[in-house]
N, C-alpha and C positions, 0 to 999 in steps of 0.2 A: 338378512332381512329381504334384500332384493330378490334372492333366489326363491324365498318363501312366497312372496307376492306373485312372482312369475309362475310358480307352480300352481298357485290357486287360480290364476287367470287361465292357465292351460287346462286345468281340470274343468272349470266352468265352461270354457269354449267347447271342449269335447262333449260335455253333457248336453249343451245346446245343439251341437251338431248331431248327436245321437237322437235327440228328441225330434228334430226336423226329419231325419231319415226314417225313423219308426212311424211318425205321424203320416207322412205321405205314402209310405209303403203299405201300412195297415189299412188306410182308407182308399187305396187304389187310385190315388190322385197323381197327376204329373204336374210338375211346376210349370211346364209349358202351357197347360190348360189354364192355370191360374193367371199367368202373364197375359195370355190372349184375352181372358175375361176382364182383367183390370184395364187393358188397353181399350177394349170396346166400351167399358163402363166410363172411362175417362172421356172418350170421344162423345158419347151420348150425353154425359153430364154437362159438357160444354154448351151444347145446344139447349138443354133444359134450363141452364142458368141464364142463357141469353133471352129465353122466353120470360123468365121471372123478372129480369131487369129491363125488358123491352129493348134489348140490344145495346144498352148504354155502355156496357163494358167491352164491346167488341173491339174498340180501339185499344184496349189493354193488351190485345194480342197482335192485331193487324196494324198496318200503317194508320196513324192517326188522321192523316189527310184523306178523307173519303173520296175526294175528287181525283185522286191519283191512282185509283184502282186500274190494274192492267197496263200501266204505262211503261213498264219494262219492255213489253211486247210492242205496243203501239208507237212508242218513241223510236224504237229501232226501225219500224216500218216507215216512219216519216223520214228517217235518215236516207232511205233509198230513193227519195225524190231526186236526190243528186246521184249522178253516176258513181261518184266516189264519196261514200259517207264519211270517210276519214278527214275530209276537209273541215269537219266540225269537231275534231279531236274526241271522238267517242272512245270508250274504254272496253269495247267488245272485240274479241278476236274475229278475223275475217270469215271464219267458218259459220259464225252466227248469221252474218249478213248473207252468206251464200245460201243458207237454208231458207231464210226469209225472202230471198229474191224470187224463189219459186212461188211463195205465197203472194208476194207483191204483184206478180204477173197475173194473178187471178182477179185482181181489182180492175175494173174497166178503165181503159186508157183515158177516158174523159174525166175521171176523178183523180188521176195521178199527175205527178210532175208539177205540183203547184207550190213547192217549197213550204208545204203546210207543216204544222206541228202534230204531235201525237194525238192531241185532243180532237183534231179534225178527223183522223182516221178512226178513233174510237167511236165517234158519232156516225160513222159511215156504215150503212147496213151491210154492204159486201164484206168489209173488214171484220165486222162483228161475227158474222156467220162463219167466216173462215177461221177466226180465232177459236170459236166454240168447237168446230170440227177438228182443228189442229190439236187442241187440248184433249178432246175426246179420244182421238187416235193414240196420243202419247200416254194417257192414263190407262187405256185398254192394254197397250203393250206392256206397260209397267205392271199391271195387275196379273197378267199371264206369267210374267217372269217371276214375280213374287210367289205365286202359287207353285211354280216350278222349283223355286229355291227352298221352300219349306218342306221338310220331311214329316209327313203325317197323313192322316186320312183326308179324303176329299172335303169333308165337312170342316176339318181343322184348317185346311188350305184356304177355303173360302172365307172363314171367319177371320183368319189372320190377315188375308189380303184386304178385307173390309176394314179391319182395324187400322192398317197402315194407310190406306187410301184417305181415310178421314182423320189421319193424324195431323197435328198442328203444322209441321214444316211443309207438308204437301198442300194443305189448305192455303198456307201463306204463299207458296209457289204459284198456286192457281190465282190467288188474288193479285199477285204482282205480274203474272204472265211471263215469268222468268224462264229462260231456256235451260236452266239447270235441270229441268225435268228430262230433257233429251240427253244431257250428260249423265244423269243418274241411270237412265236406261242402259247406256253403254257400260257403266260400272257394274250393274247387275249381271250383265252378260259376262263381264270379265271375272267377277267373283265366282260365278258358277262354273266356269270352264278353264280358268288359268292353271289349275292343278290336275287337269285331266291327263290320263295316260295316252290318249290319242293326240298325236301332234296336230292333226287337222282342227280339233276342237280348241287346242291351246292357241293356235293362230287366229281363230275366230275371236278368242278372248283378247289377244294382243291388238287386233284391228279395232275391236270395240273400245279398248282402252285409249288407243291413239285418237279415235274419233271423239271420245269423251274429253280428252285433254285439249283437243283442237277447239272445243267450245268454251271450256272454263279454265284451262291451263293447269290449275292445281291438281286435278285428278291424275296428272302425270306421276305424282308421288306414289301412287298405288303400284307403279312399276317396281318399287322396292320389294314387293312380294315375289317377283320373278328372280331378283337377286338372292332373296332369302332361300329360294328353292335351288340355288346354285346353277341356274340355267343362264350362264353368262353370255354364251353365244346368242341365245334367243333374246336376251335383254338388249344386246347391242343392235340386233336386227330390228327390235321393236322401237328403239330410239330413232333409228334411221327412217323407218316407216312413219313414225309419229311426226318427225320433222317435215317429211314430205307432205303429209296430210295437213299439217299446220300451216306450211308456207304456200302450198299450191293455190289456195283461194285468193291469195294476195294478187295474183296475176289478173283476176277479174276486177280488182279495185285499184289499179294503178301501180302495181309492183311492190317491192320491198319497202318503199317509203311509208307504207301504211303502219309499220311497226313503230316508227318515231311518233306518229300521231296517236297511236294506241297507247303507248307508254305515257305520253303527255296527258292524255285523257284519264288514265289511271291515277296519275299524280294529282290532277285537278279534282277528281272524285274523292280522293283521300283527304284533301284539304277541305273539301265541302262538308265532310262529316263532322268537322269541329263545331258547326252551328246546329247540327241535327239533334244532339242530345244522346243519351245513353240507352234509349229503348231499342229493342229488336236487334241488338248488336251482341255478338258472342265471341269477339276477338279477345285475346289475352290483354291487349291494351285497354279495352273497355272494362274488363274485370278490375284492372288496376284503378281505373277512373271511378268505378263504383265503390271500391274500398276507400278511396280518398274522399268521395262524396259522403259516405256514411260517417267518416271521421271528421268531416267539415274541414278538409285540408287538401291541398294540391300535391300529388305525388309526381315529382319530376321523372319523366320516362325517357331514359337514354336508350341507346342501341342495345345495351345488355338486358334491360328489363323488358323491352318490347319484343326482342327476337331471341336472344341467347337463352334466357331462362325458359320460355315455353319450348324452344327447340330441344334443350337438354332434357326437360321433363318428358316430352313426347318420345325422344330417342331412348330414354331409360325404359319406358314402357315397351317400346318395340324390341329392344335388345334383351331385356330381362324376361319378357313373357314367353311362355312355352306354347300357349294356346293360340290358334289361328285367329280367333275373333278378337283377342286382345291386341294382336299386331295390326289388324285391320282398323281397330278402334284408334290405335296410336297414329296411324296415317291420317284417318279422318280428322282426328283432333289437331294434327299439325296443319291440315288444310284450313281449319276454322280459326285456330289461335293465331297463326303467324300474320295474316293480312291486317291492315289497319282497321278494317271493318268487315264483319261477316254477318249479314242479315239472317233472319230466322230460317229462310229457305235453305241455307247451307247445312242446317241440322238434318236434312234428308240424308246426308252422308252417314249419320249414325244408324240409319236403318240397315246399312250393310253389315256392321259388326253385330247388330241385334239379331239379324237373320242367322248369322254364323254362330252366335251365342246359343240360340234356340236349338240348332241342330247339332250342337256339341254334346258332350257328356251330360246326360239328363239326371244324374244322381242328385237327390236332394242334399243341399248344402247351404250353410248360412251365407257364405260369400255369394253363392249363386243366386240366392233369394234377394240379397241386397242389390246385386248387379241388375237383376231383372226389374226391380222396383225403380231404381234410378234411371234405367233406360226408358221406362214408361213415363216417368215424370218429365224427361226431356222431350218425349215424342208427343204426348197428349197436348191438345190446345188448352191452356189454362185461362179461365175466365176470371181475371183478377183486376182490381182497380189500379189507377196510375199512382206513381210516387213522385210526382212532379216537384214536390217540396225539396227533394234532394238535388235538383238541377239548379243549384245556387250559383254556378259559374256562368250559365247561359240564361239570358232573359228570353222567355217565351221560346223554348226549344221546339223544333219542328217534330221531333220524335222523343218525347220525354221518357225517362225510365219508368217501367211498370213493375209491379210485383211479379208478374209472369216472367219477365226477363231476368229478374233477380233470382227467383227460385230455380229456374232452368240453368243459369250460370253456376249456382251453388251445386246443383245435381251433377253437372259436368265435372266440376272440381272434385267432388266427393267420389265419383266413379273413378277418376284418375288416381286419386290417393288410395282408394281401396285396392285397385289393381297392383299398385306399387307395394302396398303392405302385404298382400297375398304373395307376391313374388319374393319379398324379403323373408317371409315366414318359410317359404319353400326352400330358399337357399340356406337358411339357418338349419332346417331339418337335414339337408344334404351334408 
């Protein structure tokens, strides 16, 4: 009986697969064109919906507190009023402050050194202009790298880059003023060059990865790709270079003691998330919280559920997958799932496997179509209302759960499960 059901399912799957292949081939279509079109339509639809509801649902995707716009950038700028920002137990690596130190020096001395908060600098005309210029340069570099990464005609490159620039995670990054945009640029360089046959290009990739990790730490996990290519000597050299780039900026801010302050700041930031709510958070811990909230129950999260389970799932995807984009997805997923909180801007990491996915085998396939659609759901800004009624554990949460966050978390989980199912099917065939 079981064999009969299995054979029927296999036949139906093969029929659907053949239909997809024949449809796209007979009509001269490429799935990549469909995906780019869907991405652009999703980006445009977001702004159309905002006009319909007069911007009322914008907080359904961005931070609810509109007075906090850009404060990831301006708060860091304010920390530089002191020679050593780590006296305040901030949770940013020293490379972030070293980058902004150059920006800080562009502000006239008469406006600096007042121990002011980030709101003071956000209202300052000089700081505003520099912020706009800073983001403009960063986005321009990113656009050029995305166009370089995509394999296709010039028109396709421009359309794809436009779809990515107006994607939800990058809009969220712009709204926050978060330096993940600089880290992401480094990762784009790494993904494009790490597998080059030229040693010079590979070392450009390793330096870019080291710089990226010095800003956000977790991009260091992408070094697993070097190990996967069995370049063990280059991997060790990259680790050494990465440590030097990570540690060297400490000398500007008082030495190695900054790490103690940084880790204390990280712990304090993690504790603070308990009163924020479940919105704009894509960590595995938050997924468990959402499941508990839907069931009106509290799920106790120990070390196993918070770290071991997501680590095992990500490792399974990385080890079992044969395709490059799936391994990159597994690493990006690990960077997002393992921390206690991962805001929407961390979803920019999924742009990396999406690029590699589009330039991989372009044959029409059911799995490929599902993957592309799920990637697009994750990346487009969703204009959907709040689900604050599920925040029964927290009274008046600062960032309540939204339908956008819920749907995108579901899409991430489905994409992970689909990859594991495809890998399982492949091994069964073997």
